[in-house]
Jmol script that loads the backbone (N, CA, C; Angstrom):
load data "model"
ATOM      1  N   MET A   1     -35.610  83.613  59.188  1.00  0.00           N
ATOM      2  CA  MET A   1     -35.412  82.839  60.445  1.00  0.00           C
ATOM      3  C   MET A   1     -33.655  82.989  60.611  1.00  0.00           C
ATOM      4  N   SER A   2     -33.435  82.636  61.554  1.00  0.00           N
ATOM      5  CA  SER A   2     -32.409  83.295  62.591  1.00  0.00           C
ATOM      6  C   SER A   2     -31.508  82.257  62.983  1.00  0.00           C
ATOM      7  N   ASP A   3     -31.619  81.272  62.617  1.00  0.00           N
ATOM      8  CA  ASP A   3     -31.010  79.898  63.619  1.00  0.00           C
ATOM      9  C   ASP A   3     -31.583  79.080  61.916  1.00  0.00           C
ATOM     10  N   CYS A   4     -31.111  79.739  60.983  1.00  0.00           N
ATOM     11  CA  CYS A   4     -31.439  78.509  59.993  1.00  0.00           C
ATOM     12  C   CYS A   4     -30.207  78.946  58.998  1.00  0.00           C
ATOM     13  N   ILE A   5     -29.330  77.494  58.744  1.00  0.00           N
ATOM     14  CA  ILE A   5     -28.626  78.159  58.087  1.00  0.00           C
ATOM     15  C   ILE A   5     -28.682  78.034  56.757  1.00  0.00           C
ATOM     16  N   PHE A   6     -29.158  78.018  55.777  1.00  0.00           N
ATOM     17  CA  PHE A   6     -29.901  77.947  54.328  1.00  0.00           C
ATOM     18  C   PHE A   6     -30.400  79.165  54.244  1.00  0.00           C
ATOM     19  N   CYS A   7     -31.518  80.059  55.245  1.00  0.00           N
ATOM     20  CA  CYS A   7     -31.278  82.021  55.681  1.00  0.00           C
ATOM     21  C   CYS A   7     -30.335  82.734  55.065  1.00  0.00           C
ATOM     22  N   LYS A   8     -29.192  81.585  56.165  1.00  0.00           N
ATOM     23  CA  LYS A   8     -27.686  82.480  56.666  1.00  0.00           C
ATOM     24  C   LYS A   8     -26.791  82.770  55.933  1.00  0.00           C
ATOM     25  N   ILE A   9     -27.478  81.631  54.734  1.00  0.00           N
ATOM     26  CA  ILE A   9     -26.472  81.342  53.501  1.00  0.00           C
ATOM     27  C   ILE A   9     -26.841  82.607  52.819  1.00  0.00           C
ATOM     28  N   ALA A  10     -28.424  82.576  52.312  1.00  0.00           N
ATOM     29  CA  ALA A  10     -29.023  83.742  51.182  1.00  0.00           C
ATOM     30  C   ALA A  10     -28.636  85.204  51.625  1.00  0.00           C
ATOM     31  N   ALA A  11     -28.504  85.014  53.319  1.00  0.00           N
ATOM     32  CA  ALA A  11     -28.124  86.149  53.671  1.00  0.00           C
ATOM     33  C   ALA A  11     -26.424  86.773  53.750  1.00  0.00           C
ATOM     34  N   GLY A  12     -25.874  85.780  52.986  1.00  0.00           N
ATOM     35  CA  GLY A  12     -24.563  86.314  53.237  1.00  0.00           C
ATOM     36  C   GLY A  12     -23.757  86.900  54.195  1.00  0.00           C
ATOM     37  N   GLU A  13     -24.422  85.903  55.573  1.00  0.00           N
ATOM     38  CA  GLU A  13     -23.024  85.218  56.900  1.00  0.00           C
ATOM     39  C   GLU A  13     -22.754  84.008  56.738  1.00  0.00           C
ATOM     40  N   ILE A  14     -22.843  82.883  55.649  1.00  0.00           N
ATOM     41  CA  ILE A  14     -22.682  81.851  55.838  1.00  0.00           C
ATOM     42  C   ILE A  14     -22.038  81.899  54.298  1.00  0.00           C
ATOM     43  N   PRO A  15     -21.039  82.066  54.067  1.00  0.00           N
ATOM     44  CA  PRO A  15     -20.531  81.797  51.977  1.00  0.00           C
ATOM     45  C   PRO A  15     -20.502  80.380  51.973  1.00  0.00           C
ATOM     46  N   CYS A  16     -20.992  80.329  50.264  1.00  0.00           N
ATOM     47  CA  CYS A  16     -20.910  79.699  50.107  1.00  0.00           C
ATOM     48  C   CYS A  16     -20.651  79.549  48.508  1.00  0.00           C
ATOM     49  N   ARG A  17     -20.273  78.874  47.920  1.00  0.00           N
ATOM     50  CA  ARG A  17     -20.017  78.788  46.155  1.00  0.00           C
ATOM     51  C   ARG A  17     -21.059  78.809  44.976  1.00  0.00           C
ATOM     52  N   LYS A  18     -21.286  80.033  45.004  1.00  0.00           N
ATOM     53  CA  LYS A  18     -22.588  80.425  44.173  1.00  0.00           C
ATOM     54  C   LYS A  18     -22.061  79.883  42.757  1.00  0.00           C
ATOM     55  N   LEU A  19     -23.510  80.278  42.286  1.00  0.00           N
ATOM     56  CA  LEU A  19     -23.671  79.689  40.798  1.00  0.00           C
ATOM     57  C   LEU A  19     -24.643  80.248  40.365  1.00  0.00           C
ATOM     58  N   TYR A  20     -25.652  81.155  41.053  1.00  0.00           N
ATOM     59  CA  TYR A  20     -26.799  81.835  40.927  1.00  0.00           C
ATOM     60  C   TYR A  20     -27.443  82.736  41.961  1.00  0.00           C
ATOM     61  N   GLU A  21     -28.208  83.963  41.591  1.00  0.00           N
ATOM     62  CA  GLU A  21     -28.279  83.862  42.664  1.00  0.00           C
ATOM     63  C   GLU A  21     -29.616  85.581  42.126  1.00  0.00           C
ATOM     64  N   ASP A  22     -30.080  85.799  42.418  1.00  0.00           N
ATOM     65  CA  ASP A  22     -31.306  86.856  42.281  1.00  0.00           C
ATOM     66  C   ASP A  22     -32.018  87.498  43.178  1.00  0.00           C
ATOM     67  N   ASP A  23     -32.905  88.673  42.952  1.00  0.00           N
ATOM     68  CA  ASP A  23     -33.962  88.623  44.257  1.00  0.00           C
ATOM     69  C   ASP A  23     -34.704  87.436  44.921  1.00  0.00           C
ATOM     70  N   GLU A  24     -35.044  86.364  44.449  1.00  0.00           N
ATOM     71  CA  GLU A  24     -36.001  85.386  44.769  1.00  0.00           C
ATOM     72  C   GLU A  24     -35.373  84.472  44.674  1.00  0.00           C
ATOM     73  N   ILE A  25     -34.130  83.750  44.485  1.00  0.00           N
ATOM     74  CA  ILE A  25     -33.603  82.880  45.005  1.00  0.00           C
ATOM     75  C   ILE A  25     -31.507  82.595  44.121  1.00  0.00           C
ATOM     76  N   LEU A  26     -31.381  81.449  45.026  1.00  0.00           N
ATOM     77  CA  LEU A  26     -29.928  81.410  45.432  1.00  0.00           C
ATOM     78  C   LEU A  26     -29.737  79.644  44.790  1.00  0.00           C
ATOM     79  N   ALA A  27     -28.471  79.372  44.047  1.00  0.00           N
ATOM     80  CA  ALA A  27     -28.022  78.141  44.134  1.00  0.00           C
ATOM     81  C   ALA A  27     -27.353  78.256  43.887  1.00  0.00           C
ATOM     82  N   PHE A  28     -26.500  77.047  45.092  1.00  0.00           N
ATOM     83  CA  PHE A  28     -24.930  77.003  45.435  1.00  0.00           C
ATOM     84  C   PHE A  28     -25.234  75.626  45.194  1.00  0.00           C
ATOM     85  N   HIS A  29     -23.170  75.019  45.158  1.00  0.00           N
ATOM     86  CA  HIS A  29     -22.505  74.218  45.290  1.00  0.00           C
ATOM     87  C   HIS A  29     -23.262  73.159  46.512  1.00  0.00           C
ATOM     88  N   ASP A  30     -23.623  72.202  46.871  1.00  0.00           N
ATOM     89  CA  ASP A  30     -23.538  71.565  48.163  1.00  0.00           C
ATOM     90  C   ASP A  30     -22.391  71.334  48.558  1.00  0.00           C
ATOM     91  N   ALA A  31     -22.367  72.029  49.483  1.00  0.00           N
ATOM     92  CA  ALA A  31     -20.868  71.328  51.394  1.00  0.00           C
ATOM     93  C   ALA A  31     -20.442  69.725  51.137  1.00  0.00           C
ATOM     94  N   VAL A  32     -21.419  69.162  50.964  1.00  0.00           N
ATOM     95  CA  VAL A  32     -21.168  67.315  50.477  1.00  0.00           C
ATOM     96  C   VAL A  32     -21.766  67.032  49.518  1.00  0.00           C
ATOM     97  N   PRO A  33     -21.012  66.741  48.610  1.00  0.00           N
ATOM     98  CA  PRO A  33     -21.893  66.479  46.872  1.00  0.00           C
ATOM     99  C   PRO A  33     -21.375  64.990  46.960  1.00  0.00           C
ATOM    100  N   GLN A  34     -23.197  64.714  46.688  1.00  0.00           N
ATOM    101  CA  GLN A  34     -22.827  63.063  46.492  1.00  0.00           C
ATOM    102  C   GLN A  34     -22.898  62.687  45.056  1.00  0.00           C
ATOM    103  N   ALA A  35     -22.063  63.349  44.482  1.00  0.00           N
ATOM    104  CA  ALA A  35     -22.143  63.318  42.861  1.00  0.00           C
ATOM    105  C   ALA A  35     -21.523  63.937  42.478  1.00  0.00           C
ATOM    106  N   PRO A  36     -20.633  63.736  41.248  1.00  0.00           N
ATOM    107  CA  PRO A  36     -19.482  65.085  40.496  1.00  0.00           C
ATOM    108  C   PRO A  36     -20.680  66.421  40.490  1.00  0.00           C
ATOM    109  N   VAL A  37     -21.582  66.756  40.180  1.00  0.00           N
ATOM    110  CA  VAL A  37     -22.659  67.783  39.827  1.00  0.00           C
ATOM    111  C   VAL A  37     -23.827  67.773  40.864  1.00  0.00           C
ATOM    112  N   HIS A  38     -23.258  69.055  42.113  1.00  0.00           N
ATOM    113  CA  HIS A  38     -24.489  68.255  43.009  1.00  0.00           C
ATOM    114  C   HIS A  38     -24.987  70.216  43.746  1.00  0.00           C
ATOM    115  N   PHE A  39     -25.887  69.993  43.351  1.00  0.00           N
ATOM    116  CA  PHE A  39     -25.863  71.588  43.780  1.00  0.00           C
ATOM    117  C   PHE A  39     -27.538  72.098  44.238  1.00  0.00           C
ATOM    118  N   LEU A  40     -27.881  72.786  45.277  1.00  0.00           N
ATOM    119  CA  LEU A  40     -28.676  72.856  45.794  1.00  0.00           C
ATOM    120  C   LEU A  40     -29.359  74.537  45.169  1.00  0.00           C
ATOM    121  N   VAL A  41     -31.498  74.735  45.136  1.00  0.00           N
ATOM    122  CA  VAL A  41     -31.623  75.190  44.888  1.00  0.00           C
ATOM    123  C   VAL A  41     -32.829  76.344  45.437  1.00  0.00           C
ATOM    124  N   ILE A  42     -32.559  77.377  46.496  1.00  0.00           N
ATOM    125  CA  ILE A  42     -33.613  77.647  47.374  1.00  0.00           C
ATOM    126  C   ILE A  42     -34.397  78.932  46.960  1.00  0.00           C
ATOM    127  N   PRO A  43     -35.307  79.467  47.786  1.00  0.00           N
ATOM    128  CA  PRO A  43     -36.086  80.591  48.235  1.00  0.00           C
ATOM    129  C   PRO A  43     -35.155  81.592  49.181  1.00  0.00           C
ATOM    130  N   ARG A  44     -35.331  82.926  48.915  1.00  0.00           N
ATOM    131  CA  ARG A  44     -34.219  83.005  49.619  1.00  0.00           C
ATOM    132  C   ARG A  44     -34.906  83.601  51.104  1.00  0.00           C
ATOM    133  N   GLY A  45     -36.293  83.495  50.634  1.00  0.00           N
ATOM    134  CA  GLY A  45     -37.030  83.837  51.742  1.00  0.00           C
ATOM    135  C   GLY A  45     -37.754  82.261  52.232  1.00  0.00           C
ATOM    136  N   HIS A  46     -38.073  82.351  53.756  1.00  0.00           N
ATOM    137  CA  HIS A  46     -38.257  81.229  54.335  1.00  0.00           C
ATOM    138  C   HIS A  46     -39.005  81.023  54.174  1.00  0.00           C
ATOM    139  N   ILE A  47     -39.385  80.161  54.002  1.00  0.00           N
ATOM    140  CA  ILE A  47     -40.406  78.545  53.714  1.00  0.00           C
ATOM    141  C   ILE A  47     -39.494  77.085  54.291  1.00  0.00           C
ATOM    142  N   ARG A  48     -40.280  76.774  55.125  1.00  0.00           N
ATOM    143  CA  ARG A  48     -40.028  74.920  55.324  1.00  0.00           C
ATOM    144  C   ARG A  48     -39.737  74.234  54.302  1.00  0.00           C
ATOM    145  N   ASN A  49     -41.093  73.956  53.487  1.00  0.00           N
ATOM    146  CA  ASN A  49     -40.496  72.500  52.738  1.00  0.00           C
ATOM    147  C   ASN A  49     -41.546  73.182  52.167  1.00  0.00           C
ATOM    148  N   ILE A  50     -41.875  71.872  50.913  1.00  0.00           N
ATOM    149  CA  ILE A  50     -42.998  72.221  49.160  1.00  0.00           C
ATOM    150  C   ILE A  50     -44.541  71.882  49.653  1.00  0.00           C
ATOM    151  N   MET A  51     -44.805  71.737  51.690  1.00  0.00           N
ATOM    152  CA  MET A  51     -45.627  71.247  51.880  1.00  0.00           C
ATOM    153  C   MET A  51     -46.023  73.258  51.869  1.00  0.00           C
ATOM    154  N   GLU A  52     -45.223  73.914  52.283  1.00  0.00           N
ATOM    155  CA  GLU A  52     -45.903  74.856  52.906  1.00  0.00           C
ATOM    156  C   GLU A  52     -46.162  76.612  51.356  1.00  0.00           C
ATOM    157  N   THR A  53     -46.150  75.904  50.410  1.00  0.00           N
ATOM    158  CA  THR A  53     -46.221  76.373  49.051  1.00  0.00           C
ATOM    159  C   THR A  53     -47.100  77.401  48.661  1.00  0.00           C
ATOM    160  N   GLY A  54     -48.592  76.661  49.608  1.00  0.00           N
ATOM    161  CA  GLY A  54     -49.410  77.195  49.220  1.00  0.00           C
ATOM    162  C   GLY A  54     -49.852  78.665  49.373  1.00  0.00           C
ATOM    163  N   GLY A  55     -50.839  79.303  48.390  1.00  0.00           N
ATOM    164  CA  GLY A  55     -51.234  80.795  48.098  1.00  0.00           C
ATOM    165  C   GLY A  55     -50.744  80.699  47.568  1.00  0.00           C
ATOM    166  N   PRO A  56     -51.109  82.289  47.620  1.00  0.00           N
ATOM    167  CA  PRO A  56     -50.653  83.124  46.140  1.00  0.00           C
ATOM    168  C   PRO A  56     -48.161  83.125  46.273  1.00  0.00           C
ATOM    169  N   GLY A  57     -48.422  82.772  44.476  1.00  0.00           N
ATOM    170  CA  GLY A  57     -46.908  82.714  44.097  1.00  0.00           C
ATOM    171  C   GLY A  57     -46.262  82.215  44.913  1.00  0.00           C
ATOM    172  N   GLY A  58     -47.099  80.685  45.423  1.00  0.00           N
ATOM    173  CA  GLY A  58     -46.294  79.498  44.951  1.00  0.00           C
ATOM    174  C   GLY A  58     -46.577  78.137  44.114  1.00  0.00           C
ATOM    175  N   ALA A  59     -47.270  78.664  43.367  1.00  0.00           N
ATOM    176  CA  ALA A  59     -46.744  77.554  41.480  1.00  0.00           C
ATOM    177  C   ALA A  59     -45.633  78.542  41.349  1.00  0.00           C
ATOM    178  N   ALA A  60     -45.576  79.592  40.915  1.00  0.00           N
ATOM    179  CA  ALA A  60     -44.555  80.303  40.632  1.00  0.00           C
ATOM    180  C   ALA A  60     -43.433  80.170  41.637  1.00  0.00           C
ATOM    181  N   LEU A  61     -43.273  80.453  42.349  1.00  0.00           N
ATOM    182  CA  LEU A  61     -41.552  79.907  42.871  1.00  0.00           C
ATOM    183  C   LEU A  61     -42.024  78.624  42.777  1.00  0.00           C
ATOM    184  N   LEU A  62     -42.514  78.111  42.688  1.00  0.00           N
ATOM    185  CA  LEU A  62     -41.862  76.886  42.906  1.00  0.00           C
ATOM    186  C   LEU A  62     -41.331  76.446  40.972  1.00  0.00           C
ATOM    187  N   GLY A  63     -42.273  77.235  40.094  1.00  0.00           N
ATOM    188  CA  GLY A  63     -41.738  77.042  38.652  1.00  0.00           C
ATOM    189  C   GLY A  63     -40.275  78.077  38.483  1.00  0.00           C
ATOM    190  N   ARG A  64     -39.929  78.916  39.263  1.00  0.00           N
ATOM    191  CA  ARG A  64     -39.265  79.290  39.177  1.00  0.00           C
ATOM    192  C   ARG A  64     -37.732  78.098  39.726  1.00  0.00           C
ATOM    193  N   LEU A  65     -37.484  77.917  40.687  1.00  0.00           N
ATOM    194  CA  LEU A  65     -37.050  77.206  41.503  1.00  0.00           C
ATOM    195  C   LEU A  65     -36.493  75.857  40.158  1.00  0.00           C
ATOM    196  N   LEU A  66     -37.797  75.344  39.425  1.00  0.00           N
ATOM    197  CA  LEU A  66     -37.331  74.737  39.243  1.00  0.00           C
ATOM    198  C   LEU A  66     -36.986  74.404  37.678  1.00  0.00           C
ATOM    199  N   TYR A  67     -37.560  75.749  36.974  1.00  0.00           N
ATOM    200  CA  TYR A  67     -37.009  76.375  35.821  1.00  0.00           C
ATOM    201  C   TYR A  67     -35.756  77.033  36.179  1.00  0.00           C
ATOM    202  N   LYS A  68     -35.039  77.319  37.428  1.00  0.00           N
ATOM    203  CA  LYS A  68     -33.413  77.295  37.271  1.00  0.00           C
ATOM    204  C   LYS A  68     -32.780  76.431  37.552  1.00  0.00           C
ATOM    205  N   ALA A  69     -33.263  75.235  38.531  1.00  0.00           N
ATOM    206  CA  ALA A  69     -32.723  74.285  38.461  1.00  0.00           C
ATOM    207  C   ALA A  69     -32.306  73.382  37.246  1.00  0.00           C
ATOM    208  N   GLN A  70     -33.142  73.333  36.132  1.00  0.00           N
ATOM    209  CA  GLN A  70     -32.664  72.731  34.999  1.00  0.00           C
ATOM    210  C   GLN A  70     -31.325  73.090  33.807  1.00  0.00           C
ATOM    211  N   GLU A  71     -31.905  74.626  33.879  1.00  0.00           N
ATOM    212  CA  GLU A  71     -31.462  75.864  33.406  1.00  0.00           C
ATOM    213  C   GLU A  71     -29.009  75.396  33.944  1.00  0.00           C
ATOM    214  N   LEU A  72     -29.546  75.338  35.740  1.00  0.00           N
ATOM    215  CA  LEU A  72     -28.374  75.574  36.455  1.00  0.00           C
ATOM    216  C   LEU A  72     -27.699  74.045  35.573  1.00  0.00           C
ATOM    217  N   ALA A  73     -28.901  72.651  35.307  1.00  0.00           N
ATOM    218  CA  ALA A  73     -28.213  71.791  35.125  1.00  0.00           C
ATOM    219  C   ALA A  73     -26.921  71.741  33.996  1.00  0.00           C
ATOM    220  N   VAL A  74     -28.152  72.398  32.760  1.00  0.00           N
ATOM    221  CA  VAL A  74     -27.456  71.620  31.481  1.00  0.00           C
ATOM    222  C   VAL A  74     -26.085  72.958  31.659  1.00  0.00           C
ATOM    223  N   GLU A  75     -26.236  73.766  32.515  1.00  0.00           N
ATOM    224  CA  GLU A  75     -25.115  74.823  32.209  1.00  0.00           C
ATOM    225  C   GLU A  75     -23.142  73.668  33.620  1.00  0.00           C
ATOM    226  N   GLN A  76     -24.561  73.429  33.872  1.00  0.00           N
ATOM    227  CA  GLN A  76     -22.773  72.435  34.624  1.00  0.00           C
ATOM    228  C   GLN A  76     -22.545  71.002  33.964  1.00  0.00           C
ATOM    229  N   GLY A  77     -23.355  70.831  33.230  1.00  0.00           N
ATOM    230  CA  GLY A  77     -22.466  69.997  31.814  1.00  0.00           C
ATOM    231  C   GLY A  77     -24.157  68.789  31.766  1.00  0.00           C
ATOM    232  N   CYS A  78     -25.244  68.573  32.549  1.00  0.00           N
ATOM    233  CA  CYS A  78     -26.037  67.339  32.919  1.00  0.00           C
ATOM    234  C   CYS A  78     -26.963  67.450  31.664  1.00  0.00           C
ATOM    235  N   GLY A  79     -26.774  67.636  30.617  1.00  0.00           N
ATOM    236  CA  GLY A  79     -27.842  68.057  29.440  1.00  0.00           C
ATOM    237  C   GLY A  79     -28.153  67.092  28.987  1.00  0.00           C
ATOM    238  N   GLU A  80     -26.645  66.337  28.299  1.00  0.00           N
ATOM    239  CA  GLU A  80     -26.900  65.740  28.125  1.00  0.00           C
ATOM    240  C   GLU A  80     -27.033  64.332  28.279  1.00  0.00           C
ATOM    241  N   ARG A  81     -26.602  64.161  29.109  1.00  0.00           N
ATOM    242  CA  ARG A  81     -27.042  62.423  30.025  1.00  0.00           C
ATOM    243  C   ARG A  81     -28.126  62.654  31.172  1.00  0.00           C
ATOM    244  N   GLY A  82     -28.463  63.988  31.638  1.00  0.00           N
ATOM    245  CA  GLY A  82     -29.584  63.907  32.615  1.00  0.00           C
ATOM    246  C   GLY A  82     -29.083  64.674  33.945  1.00  0.00           C
ATOM    247  N   ALA A  83     -30.352  64.480  35.477  1.00  0.00           N
ATOM    248  CA  ALA A  83     -29.434  64.588  36.473  1.00  0.00           C
ATOM    249  C   ALA A  83     -30.746  64.592  37.374  1.00  0.00           C
ATOM    250  N   ARG A  84     -30.584  64.133  38.056  1.00  0.00           N
ATOM    251  CA  ARG A  84     -32.061  64.118  39.614  1.00  0.00           C
ATOM    252  C   ARG A  84     -31.884  65.379  39.930  1.00  0.00           C
ATOM    253  N   PHE A  85     -33.227  65.461  40.323  1.00  0.00           N
ATOM    254  CA  PHE A  85     -33.997  66.830  40.549  1.00  0.00           C
ATOM    255  C   PHE A  85     -34.402  66.046  41.688  1.00  0.00           C
ATOM    256  N   VAL A  86     -34.601  66.812  43.662  1.00  0.00           N
ATOM    257  CA  VAL A  86     -34.662  65.905  44.490  1.00  0.00           C
ATOM    258  C   VAL A  86     -35.682  67.517  45.470  1.00  0.00           C
ATOM    259  N   ILE A  87     -36.777  67.056  46.091  1.00  0.00           N
ATOM    260  CA  ILE A  87     -37.534  67.872  46.774  1.00  0.00           C
ATOM    261  C   ILE A  87     -37.725  67.564  49.016  1.00  0.00           C
ATOM    262  N   ASN A  88     -36.891  66.856  49.117  1.00  0.00           N
ATOM    263  CA  ASN A  88     -37.319  65.992  50.343  1.00  0.00           C
ATOM    264  C   ASN A  88     -38.187  67.178  51.427  1.00  0.00           C
ATOM    265  N   CYS A  89     -39.339  66.511  51.640  1.00  0.00           N
ATOM    266  CA  CYS A  89     -40.087  66.638  52.914  1.00  0.00           C
ATOM    267  C   CYS A  89     -39.897  66.136  53.673  1.00  0.00           C
ATOM    268  N   LYS A  90     -39.825  67.572  55.035  1.00  0.00           N
ATOM    269  CA  LYS A  90     -40.356  66.687  56.223  1.00  0.00           C
ATOM    270  C   LYS A  90     -39.327  65.415  56.912  1.00  0.00           C
ATOM    271  N   SER A  91     -39.251  65.307  57.673  1.00  0.00           N
ATOM    272  CA  SER A  91     -38.319  64.367  58.642  1.00  0.00           C
ATOM    273  C   SER A  91     -39.330  62.394  57.411  1.00  0.00           C
ATOM    274  N   ASP A  92     -39.996  61.931  57.344  1.00  0.00           N
ATOM    275  CA  ASP A  92     -40.283  60.337  57.160  1.00  0.00           C
ATOM    276  C   ASP A  92     -39.537  61.132  54.657  1.00  0.00           C
ATOM    277  N   GLY A  93     -39.411  61.816  54.280  1.00  0.00           N
ATOM    278  CA  GLY A  93     -39.012  62.397  52.920  1.00  0.00           C
ATOM    279  C   GLY A  93     -37.986  62.464  53.283  1.00  0.00           C
ATOM    280  N   GLY A  94     -36.997  62.739  54.164  1.00  0.00           N
ATOM    281  CA  GLY A  94     -35.202  62.590  54.447  1.00  0.00           C
ATOM    282  C   GLY A  94     -35.264  64.010  54.211  1.00  0.00           C
ATOM    283  N   GLN A  95     -35.766  64.979  54.128  1.00  0.00           N
ATOM    284  CA  GLN A  95     -35.351  66.756  54.836  1.00  0.00           C
ATOM    285  C   GLN A  95     -34.518  66.852  56.304  1.00  0.00           C
ATOM    286  N   THR A  96     -33.740  67.053  55.719  1.00  0.00           N
ATOM    287  CA  THR A  96     -32.111  67.349  57.252  1.00  0.00           C
ATOM    288  C   THR A  96     -32.154  69.437  57.507  1.00  0.00           C
ATOM    289  N   VAL A  97     -33.194  70.308  56.268  1.00  0.00           N
ATOM    290  CA  VAL A  97     -33.144  71.343  57.041  1.00  0.00           C
ATOM    291  C   VAL A  97     -34.083  71.480  57.018  1.00  0.00           C
ATOM    292  N   ASP A  98     -34.979  72.654  57.285  1.00  0.00           N
ATOM    293  CA  ASP A  98     -36.172  73.085  57.048  1.00  0.00           C
ATOM    294  C   ASP A  98     -36.777  74.137  56.462  1.00  0.00           C
ATOM    295  N   HIS A  99     -35.583  74.506  55.381  1.00  0.00           N
ATOM    296  CA  HIS A  99     -36.033  74.954  54.620  1.00  0.00           C
ATOM    297  C   HIS A  99     -36.122  74.306  52.903  1.00  0.00           C
ATOM    298  N   LEU A 100     -36.891  75.082  52.537  1.00  0.00           N
ATOM    299  CA  LEU A 100     -37.081  74.310  50.861  1.00  0.00           C
ATOM    300  C   LEU A 100     -36.582  74.587  50.217  1.00  0.00           C
ATOM    301  N   HIS A 101     -35.906  73.347  49.526  1.00  0.00           N
ATOM    302  CA  HIS A 101     -34.404  73.364  48.628  1.00  0.00           C
ATOM    303  C   HIS A 101     -34.212  72.225  47.765  1.00  0.00           C
ATOM    304  N   VAL A 102     -34.196  72.273  46.398  1.00  0.00           N
ATOM    305  CA  VAL A 102     -34.007  71.523  45.849  1.00  0.00           C
ATOM    306  C   VAL A 102     -33.220  71.049  45.170  1.00  0.00           C
ATOM    307  N   HIS A 103     -31.938  69.837  45.305  1.00  0.00           N
ATOM    308  CA  HIS A 103     -30.809  69.153  45.264  1.00  0.00           C
ATOM    309  C   HIS A 103     -30.528  69.018  43.867  1.00  0.00           C
ATOM    310  N   VAL A 104     -30.467  69.180  43.100  1.00  0.00           N
ATOM    311  CA  VAL A 104     -29.983  69.018  42.204  1.00  0.00           C
ATOM    312  C   VAL A 104     -28.770  67.448  41.408  1.00  0.00           C
ATOM    313  N   LEU A 105     -28.482  66.806  41.305  1.00  0.00           N
ATOM    314  CA  LEU A 105     -27.216  66.140  40.776  1.00  0.00           C
ATOM    315  C   LEU A 105     -27.465  65.022  39.635  1.00  0.00           C
ATOM    316  N   GLY A 106     -25.877  64.944  39.374  1.00  0.00           N
ATOM    317  CA  GLY A 106     -25.291  65.197  38.557  1.00  0.00           C
ATOM    318  C   GLY A 106     -23.840  64.512  37.601  1.00  0.00           C
ATOM    319  N   GLY A 107     -24.079  63.866  36.242  1.00  0.00           N
ATOM    320  CA  GLY A 107     -22.281  63.727  36.250  1.00  0.00           C
ATOM    321  C   GLY A 107     -21.762  62.703  36.517  1.00  0.00           C
ATOM    322  N   ARG A 108     -23.324  61.792  36.794  1.00  0.00           N
ATOM    323  CA  ARG A 108     -22.912  60.266  36.815  1.00  0.00           C
ATOM    324  C   ARG A 108     -24.160  59.496  36.521  1.00  0.00           C
ATOM    325  N   PRO A 109     -23.861  58.261  36.367  1.00  0.00           N
ATOM    326  CA  PRO A 109     -24.941  57.412  36.804  1.00  0.00           C
ATOM    327  C   PRO A 109     -25.809  57.323  38.470  1.00  0.00           C
ATOM    328  N   LEU A 110     -27.154  57.285  38.447  1.00  0.00           N
ATOM    329  CA  LEU A 110     -28.043  57.393  39.409  1.00  0.00           C
ATOM    330  C   LEU A 110     -28.805  56.230  39.676  1.00  0.00           C
ATOM    331  N   GLY A 111     -28.768  54.932  40.304  1.00  0.00           N
ATOM    332  CA  GLY A 111     -29.176  54.238  40.381  1.00  0.00           C
ATOM    333  C   GLY A 111     -30.784  54.790  41.322  1.00  0.00           C
ATOM    334  N   TRP A 112     -31.702  53.788  40.906  1.00  0.00           N
ATOM    335  CA  TRP A 112     -32.592  53.909  41.820  1.00  0.00           C
ATOM    336  C   TRP A 112     -33.203  52.175  42.299  1.00  0.00           C
ATOM    337  N   PRO A 113     -33.663  52.454  43.509  1.00  0.00           N
ATOM    338  CA  PRO A 113     -34.129  52.785  44.749  1.00  0.00           C
ATOM    339  C   PRO A 113     -32.434  53.925  45.357  1.00  0.00           C
ATOM    340  N   PRO A 114     -32.211  55.494  45.470  1.00  0.00           N
ATOM    341  CA  PRO A 114     -32.238  55.097  46.144  1.00  0.00           C
ATOM    342  C   PRO A 114     -30.873  55.309  47.427  1.00  0.00           C
ATOM    343  N   GLY A 115     -29.936  55.235  47.895  1.00  0.00           N
ATOM    344  CA  GLY A 115     -29.290  54.945  48.751  1.00  0.00           C
ATOM    345  C   GLY A 115     -29.367  53.725  49.562  1.00  0.00           C
TER     346      GLY A 115
END
end "model"
wireframe off; spacefill off
backbone 0.3
color backbone group
């Protein structure tokens, strides 16, 4: 999608601090981190939100996103004390970029409810 910031990041049009990339997913540090560890894991293809992952391959893609998120969380030092994995969905869910993404936050205690 031509006006999607995450599509532009995935295409290399906007720079990011990459943690991981392959043909299907990209992980990069959040530009405005809310914790010592804060990165995003996104699909390279444009999927607006988690509600639109149905159909063939949706479950496999979500599994890959979450598996890579936890793997990177461990690499970033969150293996021992844990991290928060967040997928916001649409306006009521707090989604601000219409491209499916997993936030991973860690490196400090995170309270509940958030914010």
